[in-house]
ZAMARGU-4260 file (C-alpha; in steps of 0.2 Angstrom, whole numbers, plus 5000, padded with zeros to 4 digits):
<rodrens>
0) 4952/5144/4981 | 4946/5143/4999 | 4956/5159/5003 | 4945/5168/4989 | 4929/5164/4996
5) 4934/5169/5013 | 4936/5185/5009 | 4921/5188/4997 | 4906/5197/5009 | 4893/5190/5000
10) 4887/5175/5008 | 4879/5167/4992 | 4895/5167/4984 | 4902/5158/4998 | 4886/5144/4997
15) 4890/5142/4978 | 4907/5141/4983 | 4900/5127/4994 | 4891/5119/4981 | 4903/5120/4968
20) 4918/5109/4979 | 4905/5096/4986 | 4896/5092/4968 | 4914/5092/4958 | 4921/5080/4973
25) 4905/5069/4972 | 4904/5070/4951 | 4920/5065/4947 | 4921/5050/4940 | 4937/5038/4941
30) 4943/5027/4924 | 4957/5019/4916 | 4959/5033/4905 | 4961/5048/4921 | 4973/5053/4931
35) 4965/5045/4946 | 4966/5060/4955 | 4945/5061/4958 | 4933/5050/4967 | 4916/5047/4967
40) 4907/5051/4981 | 4904/5037/4991 | 4890/5035/5004 | 4890/5017/5013 | 4877/5020/5030
45) 4883/5036/5035 | 4901/5035/5026 | 4902/5051/5015 | 4919/5052/5004 | 4922/5068/4993
50) 4940/5061/4986 | 4957/5068/4991 | 4956/5081/4976 | 4945/5090/4986 | 4957/5090/5000
55) 4970/5099/4990 | 4962/5113/4989 | 4968/5119/5006 | 4983/5106/5008 | 4989/5107/4991
60) 5009/5103/4996 | 5004/5087/5005 | 4991/5082/4993 | 5005/5083/4977 | 5018/5073/4988
65) 5005/5061/4994 | 5000/5055/4977 | 5018/5050/4975 | 5017/5038/4987 | 5017/5019/4987
70) 5001/5018/4996 | 4991/5034/4986 | 4995/5020/4970 | 4994/5005/4978 | 4979/5001/4967
75) 4971/5007/4952 | 4961/5002/4937 | 4972/4993/4923 | 4980/5006/4913 | 4995/5007/4902
80) 5004/5019/4915 | 5000/5009/4928 | 5005/4990/4923 | 5023/4989/4927 | 5025/4972/4917
85) 5033/4971/4901 | 5020/4968/4884 | 5032/4967/4870 | 5037/4951/4860 | 5049/4939/4870
90) 5047/4948/4885 | 5027/4947/4886 | 5026/4928/4890 | 5025/4915/4907 | 5029/4897/4904
95) 5026/4885/4916 | 5034/4871/4906 | 5035/4863/4887 | 5015/4862/4887 | 5007/4878/4898
100) 5012/4896/4898 | 5002/4911/4899 | 5006/4926/4884 | 5003/4943/4891 | 4995/4954/4877
105) 4990/4970/4873 | 4974/4977/4862 | 4972/4994/4861 | 4969/5001/4877 | 4965/4984/4885
110) 4976/4969/4893 | 4975/4951/4892 | 4981/4937/4901 | 4980/4921/4890 | 4985/4903/4895
115) 4988/4893/4883 | 4988/4871/4883 | 5000/4862/4871 | 4995/4879/4860 | 4977/4879/4862
120) 4971/4894/4871 | 4959/4889/4883 | 4956/4905/4894 | 4959/4921/4891 | 4954/4938/4905
125) 4957/4955/4905 | 4966/4967/4917 | 4953/4973/4927 | 4962/4980/4942 | 4981/4986/4947
130) 4986/4979/4967 | 5006/4987/4970 | 5013/5003/4966 | 5024/4993/4957 | 5042/4998/4970
135) 5041/4982/4974 | 5031/4971/4962 | 5010/4969/4958 | 4997/4959/4954 | 4984/4959/4945
140) 4964/4956/4944 | 4950/4952/4934 | 4930/4955/4934 | 4917/4944/4932 | 4903/4952/4932
145) 4903/4960/4949 | 4914/4948/4957 | 4935/4949/4957 | 4947/4936/4954 | 4965/4936/4954
150) 4975/4933/4938 | 4990/4917/4937 | 5006/4931/4932 | 5010/4946/4942 | 5026/4956/4941
155) 5041/4955/4952 | 5053/4973/4950 | 5068/4967/4958 | 5071/4957/4942 | 5059/4967/4931
160) 5051/4951/4927 | 5033/4943/4926 | 5030/4929/4940 | 5018/4916/4945 | 5005/4924/4958
165) 5011/4920/4974 | 5002/4903/4980 | 4995/4899/4962 | 5001/4883/4956 | 5018/4879/4945
170) 5012/4870/4932 | 4997/4877/4926 | 4987/4895/4923 | 4973/4895/4937 | 4961/4909/4935
175) 4947/4905/4949 | 4956/4912/4966 | 4942/4923/4971 | 4948/4943/4980 | 4940/4945/4997
180) 4936/4962/5004 | 4952/4959/5014 | 4962/4962/5000 | 4953/4978/4995 | 4952/4984/5013
185) 4971/4986/5012 | 4975/4989/4995 | 4962/5002/4995 | 4952/5017/5003 | 4935/5010/5002
190) 4926/4998/4991 | 4905/4995/4991 | 4905/4973/4996 | 4891/4963/5000 | 4890/4945/5000
195) 4878/4930/4988 | 4870/4917/4996 | 4887/4907/4994 | 4894/4918/5006 | 4907/4925/4992
200) 4910/4943/4991 | 4904/4954/4977 | 4906/4974/4973 | 4898/4988/4965 | 4912/4994/4952
205) 4906/5010/4953 | 4909/5014/4972 | 4927/5009/4976 | 4940/5020/4980 | 4957/5014/4974
210) 4974/5018/4981 | 4977/5023/5001 | 4969/5040/5001 | 4966/5054/5013 | 4950/5049/5017
215) 4958/5031/5022 | 4969/5038/5038 | 4957/5057/5041 | 4940/5049/5040 | 4928/5051/5025
220) 4928/5072/5024 | 4909/5079/5017 | 4905/5085/5033 | 4923/5095/5035 | 4923/5100/5019
225) 4905/5110/5020 | 4908/5116/5039 | 4928/5124/5033 | 4919/5131/5019 | 4906/5139/5030
230) 4920/5143/5043 | 4935/5149/5035 | 4940/5157/5050 | 4941/5142/5057 | 4957/5137/5059
235) 4957/5121/5068 | 4948/5105/5059 | 4931/5101/5063 | 4925/5081/5057 | 4940/5076/5053
240) 4951/5064/5060 | 4969/5074/5066 | 4982/5059/5069 | 4991/5071/5078 | 4977/5067/5093
245) 4977/5049/5095 | 4985/5037/5106 | 4999/5028/5104 | 4989/5012/5102 | 4975/5022/5088
250) 4990/5027/5080 | 4998/5009/5080 | 4982/5001/5078 | 4979/5011/5059 | 4993/5005/5053
255) 4991/4987/5061 | 4976/4983/5051 | 4986/4982/5036 | 5003/4980/5042 | 5001/4964/5055
260) 4997/4950/5043 | 4980/4941/5041 | 4968/4945/5051 | 4951/4937/5057 | 4934/4947/5052
265) 4926/4952/5069 | 4915/4967/5060 | 4911/4969/5039 | 4926/4975/5033 | 4929/4993/5029
270) 4919/4996/5043 | 4936/5000/5055 | 4939/5019/5057 | 4956/5024/5063 | 4956/5028/5081
275) 4945/5013/5085 | 4951/4999/5094 | 4956/4985/5081 | 4955/4970/5091 | 4936/4976/5092
280) 4936/4972/5074 | 4948/4959/5068 | 4957/4946/5077 | 4978/4943/5074 | 4983/4924/5067
285) 4998/4926/5078 | 5003/4926/5096 | 5013/4939/5103 | 5022/4923/5111 | 5025/4917/5091
290) 5033/4935/5087 | 5050/4924/5082 | 5043/4913/5070 | 5033/4928/5059 | 5036/4931/5044
295) 5048/4944/5038 | 5034/4947/5023 | 5018/4953/5032 | 5018/4956/5050 | 5028/4971/5051
300) 5018/4977/5067 | 5021/4961/5077 | 5041/4961/5073 | 5041/4981/5078 | 5033/4978/5095
305) 5043/4964/5098 | 5060/4976/5097 | 5070/4981/5112 | 5068/4999/5103 | 5049/4999/5104
310) 5046/4993/5122 | 5057/5006/5130 | 5050/5020/5121 | 5036/5026/5113 | 5039/5022/5096
315) 5026/5020/5083 | 5025/5017/5065 | 5025/5038/5061 | 5041/5040/5072 | 5051/5034/5059
320) 5037/5035/5042 | 5030/5051/5033 | 5017/5045/5024 | 5013/5061/5016 | 5030/5059/5007
325) 5039/5047/4997 | 5054/5040/5006 | 5055/5022/4997 | 5075/5020/4996 | 5082/5034/5008
330) 5092/5026/5022 | 5099/5042/5027 | 5082/5049/5031 | 5078/5033/5041 | 5093/5033/5049
335) 5093/5053/5058 | 5077/5048/5064 | 5087/5034/5070 | 5099/5043/5080 | 5087/5057/5086
340) 5086/5043/5100 | 5102/5036/5099 | 5114/5050/5100 | 5129/5042/5109 | 5129/5029/5097
345) 5149/5026/5093 | 5152/5009/5086 | 5170/5008/5094 | 5168/4989/5095 | 5168/4989/5075
350) 5186/4994/5073 | 5182/5003/5058 | 5194/5018/5051 | 5186/5039/5059 | 5185/5043/5042
355) 5174/5031/5037 | 5161/5027/5053 | 5149/5043/5045 | 5144/5033/5032 | 5139/5020/5047
360) 5125/5033/5054 | 5120/5037/5038 | 5114/5020/5036 | 5107/5013/5051 | 5094/5000/5044
365) 5104/4988/5033 | 5111/4984/5048 | 5098/4984/5060 | 5082/4982/5049 | 5089/4973/5036
370) 5082/4967/5019 | 5078/4945/5022 | 5073/4933/5013 | 5053/4929/5013 | 5050/4910/5018
375) 5032/4910/5013 | 5033/4922/4997 | 5041/4911/4985 | 5042/4916/4964 | 5044/4907/4949
380) 5050/4921/4937 | 5049/4920/4918 | 5067/4915/4911 | 5072/4907/4926 | 5075/4890/4930
385) 5075/4891/4949 | 5063/4900/4964 | 5066/4918/4971 | 5061/4920/4989 | 5053/4941/4990
390) 5064/4950/4999 | 5057/4963/5013 | 5065/4973/5026 | 5061/4967/5040 | 5052/4979/5056
395) 5063/4968/5070 | 5075/4982/5075 | 5090/4971/5082 | 5106/4967/5080 | 5110/4954/5063
400) 5129/4950/5064 | 5130/4940/5046 | 5123/4957/5038 | 5134/4969/5048 | 5149/4961/5042
405) 5144/4961/5024 | 5143/4980/5027 | 5156/4982/5036 | 5167/4971/5021 | 5160/4984/5007
410) 5165/5000/5020 | 5180/4993/5022 | 5184/4990/5003 | 5180/5009/4999 | 5195/5022/4996
</rodrens>
């Protein structure tokens, strides 16, 4: 479309094209029945969003790839295509004990969690927002007027099962955990949020951009779109954040906003923009000296920066992760990025047959960044008598002899 407008000589067609793109970027409204590729234009002070569907006009390939990623799908209004758990009879209960249970119900296009005590319903709330793409799991929020609360039952992908929401009581369904702005700050692109007289957050439902959208990392793009439409011959992006032009720490801060564990607020949520200094907006709840005690679940940034690879190079998150592409469960792809630096790795000490050593080079990460059990996220799973820890890939790049031994035994057993 942009190229088409650029080739037309009459200026009023160019102006019309600009108006149409900005108009559609502004008025498309997100509901549970759409594909969620459109967003409202949201304004907060000088911040103007157009939605990634407008970005797609010039960056089609990147857009079509990005919308398949866990980041992009990290939050959505509740709809059947986004809720991973089953509502089929026999699979739609989470039983706490002989007296208490939650039933997961679908009624037409709405979904509910209904709590019972001794068979008597005592609380029922609808799914309002889905948090999590479902790659590892999901949890769910409900609206009470303009406030958000977490529902008591979540979903755990590894076991394809409903589970107790992390940190919730294990003997009774509770519906009173209010959702602070920092949750949506990490699971969405933008939300207009204020506090009431009790310092509790309330949200403007029509001013939420779900998922980690293009503008979460590249900044609100209305001014960029207007300029580039008016100057189609300009090949350098104006009024947009270019990640390539940021310093290493600026790039790291952009990821650390959500991947360095819980942080204490210094500035209002959603005011940090990629390229800013993160510590001016929030402070970490851990000391760099205590990295050895970090839980594998929540602080990938802290674990990465404690790694020898990080300290001896210019490594940052983007060295390994292409956020525009869904590369989950692709150890060979990530291993190739390891080998870009570790070209002389021979694994001679492992005493593995030469014809099997290539298997190690196809999977560096299971040895050096293995999946480990979280000590903080423990889940009670439906139809199970025991709790299970969440399992997450550590970002502390190191030697893990026990994990290496497991992998070597599997390789040696191969024909």
